SEPA-375342 format. One record per residue (C-alpha): residue in one letter; x, y, z; residue number from 1. Coordinates in steps of 0.5 Angstrom, whole numbers, plus 500, padded with zeros to 3 digits. Layout:
<recs>
 code   u   v   w pos
    a   X   Y   Z NUM
...
</recs>
This chain:
<recs>
 code   u   v   w pos
    m 500 500 500   1
    k 502 507 498   2
    e 500 513 502   3
    y 500 520 500   4
    t 499 527 504   5
    i 495 532 500   6
    q 496 539 503   7
    s 492 545 501   8
    t 494 553 502   9
    v 488 557 504  10
    c 489 564 507  11
    v 484 567 512  12
    y 483 575 511  13
    s 479 580 515  14
    w 475 585 510  15
    d 480 590 512  16
    e 486 586 509  17
    l 482 584 503  18
    a 485 588 497  19
    e 480 592 494  20
    e 478 588 487  21
    d 476 582 493  22
    q 472 587 497  23
    i 468 589 490  24
    l 468 582 488  25
    v 465 580 495  26
    q 460 585 495  27
    a 458 583 488  28
    a 457 576 490  29
    k 453 579 497  30
    d 449 582 492  31
    a 447 576 488  32
    t 444 573 494  33
    n 438 578 493  34
    g 437 574 486  35
    s 437 567 489  36
    y 431 563 488  37
    a 431 559 495  38
    p 423 558 497  39
    y 426 551 499  40
    s 431 552 503  41
    s 432 559 505  42
    f 439 558 504  43
    y 441 564 499  44
    v 448 564 495  45
    g 451 569 491  46
    a 457 568 487  47
    a 460 573 482  48
    v 466 572 477  49
    r 471 578 474  50
    l 474 577 467  51
    g 480 578 464  52
    n 477 585 461  53
    g 475 586 468  54
    t 467 585 467  55
    i 464 583 473  56
    v 459 577 472  57
    m 454 575 478  58
    g 450 568 479  59
    s 446 566 484  60
    n 443 559 486  61
    q 436 557 483  62
    e 432 552 487  63
    n 426 547 483  64
    v 422 543 487  65
    a 425 538 483  66
    f 431 539 487  67
    p 436 536 482  68
    s 433 541 477  69
    g 437 547 481  70
    l 443 551 479  71
    c 448 553 484  72
    a 450 560 485  73
    e 457 559 482  74
    r 455 554 476  75
    t 450 560 474  76
    a 456 566 474  77
    l 461 561 471  78
    f 457 559 465  79
    a 454 566 464  80
    a 461 568 464  81
    n 462 564 459  82
    a 456 564 455  83
    q 457 572 455  84
    y 465 572 454  85
    p 467 566 451  86
    d 474 568 449  87
    q 475 572 457  88
    p 479 568 462  89
    v 476 568 469  90
    l 481 571 475  91
    a 477 570 480  92
    l 470 567 483  93
    a 467 570 489  94
    v 462 566 494  95
    a 457 569 499  96
    a 451 566 503  97
    r 446 568 507  98
    n 440 565 511  99
    k 433 568 514 100
    d 439 571 520 101
    g 444 575 515 102
    f 450 573 512 103
    l 454 567 515 104
    s 460 567 519 105
    q 464 562 516 106
    p 465 561 509 107
    i 462 556 505 108
    p 466 552 499 109
    p 463 550 493 110
    c 460 543 492 111
    g 463 538 488 112
    g 460 540 482 113
    c 462 546 482 114
    c 469 544 484 115
    q 470 540 478 116
    v 467 546 473 117
    i 472 551 477 118
    s 477 546 474 119
    e 474 546 467 120
    v 474 553 466 121
    e 482 553 470 122
    r 484 548 464 123
    r 480 552 459 124
    f 484 558 459 125
    h 490 555 462 126
    q 490 559 469 127
    p 488 558 476 128
    i 482 562 478 129
    r 483 566 485 130
    i 477 563 490 131
    v 474 568 495 132
    l 469 565 500 133
    y 466 570 505 134
    g 464 570 511 135
    t 463 575 517 136
    d 468 572 521 137
    g 474 572 516 138
    t 474 571 508 139
    h 478 565 506 140
    v 482 565 499 141
    a 485 559 495 142
    h 489 561 489 143
    s 487 555 485 144
    i 481 550 485 145
    a 487 545 487 146
    a 487 548 494 147
    l 479 545 495 148
    l 479 539 490 149
    p 486 536 490 150
    l 485 530 486 151
    q 481 532 480 152
    f 477 529 474 153
    s 481 532 468 154
    d 481 530 461 155
    k 488 526 461 156
    f 484 521 464 157
    l 479 519 458 158
    t 485 517 454 159
    v 489 512 460 160
    s 489 505 457 161
</recs>
């Protein structure tokens, strides 16, 4: 048997320590929670991506009574960005979540499906995406999806014999 140790680095910033461009992106993600459709969970998630040309594209979670038919905020934002600006790389992604009591104290990470989509967008543009996860007690920042999803599925597995 072999055993591997996988380590990830995620930085935790107070609001005042965040770079201004990250504060702007997080605010857009917080604003995006207002577009959430979450009548079943009352869990409102917003995401915002900053593109290479400086454009910010927002997305929010969209629930459906048939739960598999909904979509997460991260994928909503990434798919909208890729559809509207197909030649612009995604430089950063911010995520914020709130419930009826307000924004969550701890940041929420993207789900596995969203992590895989972020991984694909990184491969598409051949560059990492800065991931900024907002929480009122601190904002977590990863410099690539590899910090959150170290064992990623990729196209290299499609050609393995």
